[in-house]
matplotlib code that plots the C-alpha trace (Angstrom):
import matplotlib.pyplot as plt

x = [-15.8, -16.6, -17.3, -15.3, -15.5, -13.0, -9.9, -9.9, -6.5, -4.4, -3.8, -0.1, 2.2, 3.6, 0.2, -0.6, 2.7, 2.2, -1.3, -0.2, 2.4, 0.1, -2.0, 0.7, 1.7, -1.5, -2.2, 1.3, 0.6, -3.1, -1.9, 1.9, 2.1, -1.1, 0.5, 1.2, -2.6, -4.0, -7.6, -10.3, -12.1, -15.5, -17.7, -16.4, -12.8, -12.7, -12.2, -8.4, -7.5, -5.1, -2.3, -1.4, 1.7, -0.5, -2.9, -0.1, 1.2, -2.2, -2.7, 0.9, 0.0, -3.2, -1.4, 1.2, -1.7, -3.3, -6.0, -5.5, -9.3, -9.0, -5.7, -6.3, -9.2, -6.6, -4.0, -7.0, -7.6, -3.7, -3.7, -6.9, -5.2, -2.0, -2.4, 1.0, 2.8, 3.4, 3.8, 0.3, -0.2, 2.6, 1.6, -1.9, -0.3, 1.5, -1.4, -3.3, -0.5, -0.3, -1.4, -5.0, -4.6, -3.0, 0.5, 3.3, 6.6, 9.8, 13.0, 14.6, 12.1, 12.7, 9.7, 11.4, 9.6, 5.9, 5.4, 4.4, 8.0]
y = [-28.5, -24.6, -22.8, -19.9, -16.6, -17.1, -14.9, -11.7, -11.2, -8.1, -6.3, -7.0, -3.9, -3.5, -2.9, -0.5, 1.6, 1.5, 2.6, 5.7, 6.7, 7.0, 9.0, 11.4, 11.5, 12.6, 15.2, 17.0, 17.1, 18.8, 20.9, 22.1, 20.8, 22.1, 23.1, 19.5, 18.8, 20.1, 22.2, 20.2, 21.7, 22.2, 23.3, 23.7, 25.1, 28.8, 30.1, 31.1, 34.7, 36.3, 38.4, 41.7, 40.3, 37.4, 40.2, 42.3, 39.2, 38.5, 42.4, 42.4, 39.7, 40.9, 44.3, 42.7, 40.8, 43.9, 44.0, 47.3, 47.7, 44.3, 45.2, 48.5, 46.4, 44.2, 47.1, 48.6, 45.5, 45.2, 48.6, 48.0, 44.8, 46.7, 50.1, 50.9, 49.1, 52.0, 49.2, 48.9, 52.4, 52.9, 49.9, 51.6, 54.9, 53.1, 51.2, 54.6, 56.0, 53.2, 54.0, 53.8, 51.4, 48.5, 49.0, 49.2, 50.6, 48.5, 49.0, 50.4, 52.7, 56.4, 57.0, 54.5, 51.8, 52.1, 49.3, 48.2, 47.4]
z = [212.4, 212.4, 209.4, 209.4, 206.6, 204.1, 204.7, 202.6, 200.4, 200.9, 198.1, 196.8, 198.0, 194.6, 193.1, 195.6, 194.8, 191.3, 191.5, 194.2, 191.6, 188.8, 191.0, 192.2, 188.7, 187.4, 190.3, 189.2, 185.8, 186.7, 189.2, 187.9, 184.3, 182.9, 179.6, 178.9, 178.5, 175.1, 175.4, 173.7, 171.0, 171.5, 168.5, 164.6, 164.2, 163.9, 160.5, 159.9, 160.4, 157.5, 158.8, 157.5, 155.7, 154.0, 152.7, 151.4, 149.5, 148.0, 147.3, 145.5, 143.3, 142.3, 141.7, 139.4, 137.6, 136.7, 139.1, 140.4, 142.1, 144.0, 144.9, 146.3, 148.5, 149.6, 150.8, 152.6, 154.4, 155.2, 156.4, 158.8, 160.2, 161.1, 161.3, 162.7, 159.5, 156.7, 153.8, 153.1, 152.9, 150.5, 148.3, 148.1, 147.1, 144.3, 143.2, 142.8, 140.7, 138.3, 134.6, 133.6, 131.0, 133.1, 131.5, 134.0, 133.0, 133.4, 135.4, 132.4, 130.9, 131.2, 133.7, 136.3, 138.1, 139.6, 141.9, 145.3, 146.1]

ax = plt.figure().add_subplot(projection="3d")
ax.plot(x, y, z, "-o")
ax.set_aspect("equal")
plt.show()
């Protein structure tokens, strides 16, 4: 009666193939398809930045509400965001030409329409 060490079980071949396929898939994604992995945000999210179009829309609303000074400031911000776009400069000009009492002339009035667009 001899004492033999117990036989080691072999790994099942299907288990080895599955693990090999998972490793190969992970390597493929990491090397060639990096765009599938979203980057992790470290720290607080940055504050939203407004585009020139959004700033122009806000300035137009302020202009239509009669808040000309605030509208002129927003038009200046829109012009600074996109200096090549002539729309903020034209709207800025219209806000400077608005009557001092805040009354805007309508489309049918003799003076014509004064407005940003």
